[in-house]
N, C-alpha and C positions, 0 to 999 in steps of 0.2 A: 764191096766197099766196106772198109773197117769203120768202127765207131769213131776212131780218132780222125778219120778223114771227114766224117760228117761234122764233128765239132770244129774242125779247121775251116770248113765251108761256112758254118754258122758264124764263127768268129770273123772271117774275112768279110762276110756280108754285113755284119755289125759294124766293122771298121769303115767299110766303103760307104754305108748309109750315114754313118756319123760324120765322115768327111764331107759328104754332100750337104747334110743338114747344117753342121756348124760352119763350114766354109761359106756356104750360101748365105746364111744369116749374117755372118761377119761382113761379107761383100756387100750385101744389100743395105744393111744398117749403116755401115761406115762409109760407103762410097756411092752406091746407086741412088739411094733416097736423097742424100744431101745434094747430089748433082741434079736430080730431077727437081728438087725444090729450088735450086739456084736458077734453073731454066725458066721458072715461073709457069705461066699458063701453057707454055710449049711443052713442059714436062708431063702434063696430064695424060696425053695420049700414050706416052711411053709407059707410064705406070699402069694405065688401064689395060694396055696390051699385055704387060707382064702378069697382071692379076686375073684378067678376064679371059684372055686368049691362051696364054701359056699356063695359067692356073698355078702360078708360082707358090702361092700360099698353101694350096692343096698339096703340092709336091713336098713342101717343107713339113706339113702336118703328117703326111704319110711316112716320110723319112723318119721323123721324130718318133712316131708310133712304132715303126719297125726297129729303130735303135733301142728303144726301151724294151720292147718285147724280146728281141734277141739277147739283150743284156740280162734280162731276168732269166731267160733260158740258160745262159752261160753261168749265172749265179747258181741256178738249180742244179746244174751239172756238178758243182762242187760237193753237193750233198752234205754229209756229216762233217767233212773237212772245213766247211765254211765257218762254223762256229769258232774253231781254233784259229783259223786264218784271220778272223776279224780283229785279233789282238796283235797282229803284226803290222809293220808299216805298209806292206803291200795291201793287206786287207783294208786298212783304214783309208788308204788312197783310193782303192776301188769303190768303197762305200761312199766316200765323199763325192767322187765323180758320178756315181750312179744317182745319188740323191740330187745333185745339182742338175743332171740331165733330166730327171723326172720333173723337178720343179720348173725347169726351162720349158718343157713340153706343156705342162699343165698351165703355166702362166701365159705362154704363147697362145694357147687355145682359148683360155678364159678371159684374157684381156685384149690381146692384139687383134684376134679374129673379129670380135664384135665391133671394135673401134674401126677397123679397116672396112668391114661391111657397111657400117653407118656412113663412113666417108664415101664409099662407092655409091650408095643410094643417093646421098646428097649431090655428088658430082653428076649423077644421071638426071637429077631434077633441074640442074642449072643449064639454061640455054643462053649463051652469050656471057656477059660479065655477071659475076655473083653480086647479090645485094650486099650491103654492108653487114647485115645480120648473118647471111650465109658465109661471107668471108671470115667473120669472127668465129663462127662455128667451125669452119674448116681449119682455121689456125689453131683453135683450142684442141680439136681432135688430132691434128697432126702433132701437136706438142705432146699430148698424152701418148700417142702411138710411138713417138720417138723415145720418150722416157722409158716405156715398157720394153721397147726393142733393145735399148742399151742395157737394161737390167737383164734381159734374156741373153744378150751377148756376154755379159759378165758371168752368168751361170754356166754358159757353154764353155767359156774359158776355164772355169773351175773344173767342169766335167772333163774336158780334154786333158788338162794338166793332171787331174786325178788318175785318168787312164794311163797317161804317159809315165807318171811317177810310180804307178803300181808295178811297172815292168822294170824300174830302175833299181829295185831292191833285190 
């Protein structure tokens, strides 16, 4: 197998993992979570199944890590040419996309993960209807989680557009 074939496989894996990560985050943030919230208490078991049984947040975290790792490997492949390329529209688009993806991963893991875990622990403590204090805490945590999720979606849009535009020049 030639070295070019290996780089093609790394790039294909990078793109596929990126599609899963970004597409999944878009879908969950913009459609699934609002639908589950609209369902009220009936949506809880669905969300619990997605997070606890299907381990959706773990899958997104792994995909994000894989995308960033393979992206850094692809940057490394450029070697000395990377410095000169950074002054081109293609290079600027690549760097913008890469920085946005790295920020999306870091913020997703450092903000969304702890909030979601706290929500999960709180939900496990509730038997029957939540107390007014628990309901207020849940609403506040859901609001914070939604804000960060939308910010991560924005960063992923920038990342995807950066990668797309880098190939348009």
